[in-house]
C-alpha atoms as one frame of an Amber mdcrd trajectory, in Angstrom:
protein
   7.923  20.357 -17.145   7.487  16.668 -16.509   9.975  13.820 -16.871   9.044
  10.166 -16.744  10.934   6.882 -16.455   9.524   3.342 -16.443  11.274   0.137
 -15.428   9.496  -3.048 -16.480   9.767  -6.698 -15.447  11.836  -6.060 -12.309
  12.451  -9.314 -10.443  11.133  -7.898  -7.156   7.664  -8.495  -5.781   5.347
  -5.473  -6.068   4.739  -5.414  -2.329   8.448  -5.074  -1.554   8.928  -2.402
  -4.218   5.951  -0.366  -2.943   7.535  -0.286   0.509  10.490   1.644  -0.957
   8.491   3.815  -3.378   6.201   4.995  -0.566   9.233   6.345   1.309  10.432
   8.583  -1.545   7.133   9.832  -2.998   6.839  13.619  -2.652  10.537  14.208
  -1.912  13.009  16.171  -3.996  15.048  14.025  -6.375  18.391  14.819  -4.728
  17.112  13.942  -1.256  15.423  10.782  -2.505  18.608   9.682  -4.283  20.583
  10.072  -1.071  18.048   8.149   1.006  17.816   5.332  -1.573  21.579   4.867
  -1.455  21.482   3.911   2.231  18.295   1.815   2.311  18.867  -1.864   3.122
  16.245  -3.106   0.637  17.144  -4.778  -2.662  14.390  -2.884  -4.485  16.105
   0.392  -3.537  18.950  -0.362  -5.983  16.508  -0.705  -8.885  14.577   2.424
  -7.916  17.795   4.418  -7.490  18.817   3.523 -11.036  15.335   4.449 -12.298
  15.439   7.813 -10.495  18.792   8.617 -12.105  17.243   7.797 -15.478  14.267
  10.090 -14.830  16.646  12.886 -13.816  18.636  12.388 -17.028  15.388  12.479
 -19.029  14.535  15.807 -17.381  17.929  17.256 -18.311  17.474  16.063 -21.895
  14.076  17.759 -22.180  15.277  21.077 -20.803  18.983  21.897 -20.493  18.509
  24.713 -17.966  16.647  22.516 -15.453  18.293  21.490 -12.191  17.415  17.792
 -11.993  18.072  17.503  -8.254  15.483  20.162  -7.424  12.661  18.292  -9.198
  10.000  16.644  -7.046   8.829  13.042  -7.352   5.180  13.890  -7.929   3.930
  10.431  -8.881   5.541   7.089  -8.197   3.724   3.796  -8.428   4.341   0.084
  -8.745   2.196  -2.201 -10.881   2.217  -5.973 -10.887   4.083  -7.568 -13.774
   4.053 -11.111 -15.041   4.311 -14.067 -12.679   6.472 -17.092 -13.420   5.053
 -20.289 -12.014   7.446 -23.020 -10.904   6.693 -26.450  -9.451   8.339 -27.678
  -6.268   8.117 -31.387  -5.566   6.789 -32.449  -2.187   6.479 -35.744  -0.446
   3.999 -38.454  -1.401   3.759 -37.299  -5.020   2.411 -33.866  -4.260   3.569
 -30.562  -5.718   3.602 -26.928  -4.619   3.389 -23.993  -6.997   6.018 -21.290
  -6.435   5.065 -17.898  -7.851   8.022 -15.720  -8.839   6.502 -12.272  -9.161
   7.759  -9.234 -11.068   6.688  -5.604 -11.177   6.679  -2.442 -13.286   7.907
   0.739 -11.553   7.043   4.246 -12.822   8.494   7.555 -11.591   7.286  10.986
 -12.711   9.289  14.099 -11.802   7.833  17.615 -11.949   9.024  21.086 -11.051
   8.054  22.339  -7.626
């Protein structure tokens, strides 16, 4: 049995989100949920919410499944859209500020 959850257009850069996703890949859902709760990264809050959603999706698919014993088999972060903003600089120049977003996908499977 496989349960999937996708979170799109998260206002976190993909590089910062991958740092958190790499720490939980391959762990059991209950253990990963506990470790995400105490991580100091902002992306951990988004991924924690996404993991809870994937666990709820697993319970919806099969009522007799223990969601906390499922394993995070695949977890990846893709780059989303980039908002470009202009910052004024001295002498009439301008800098482009890129505000990046990402798409996070978690797939839970039975061990």
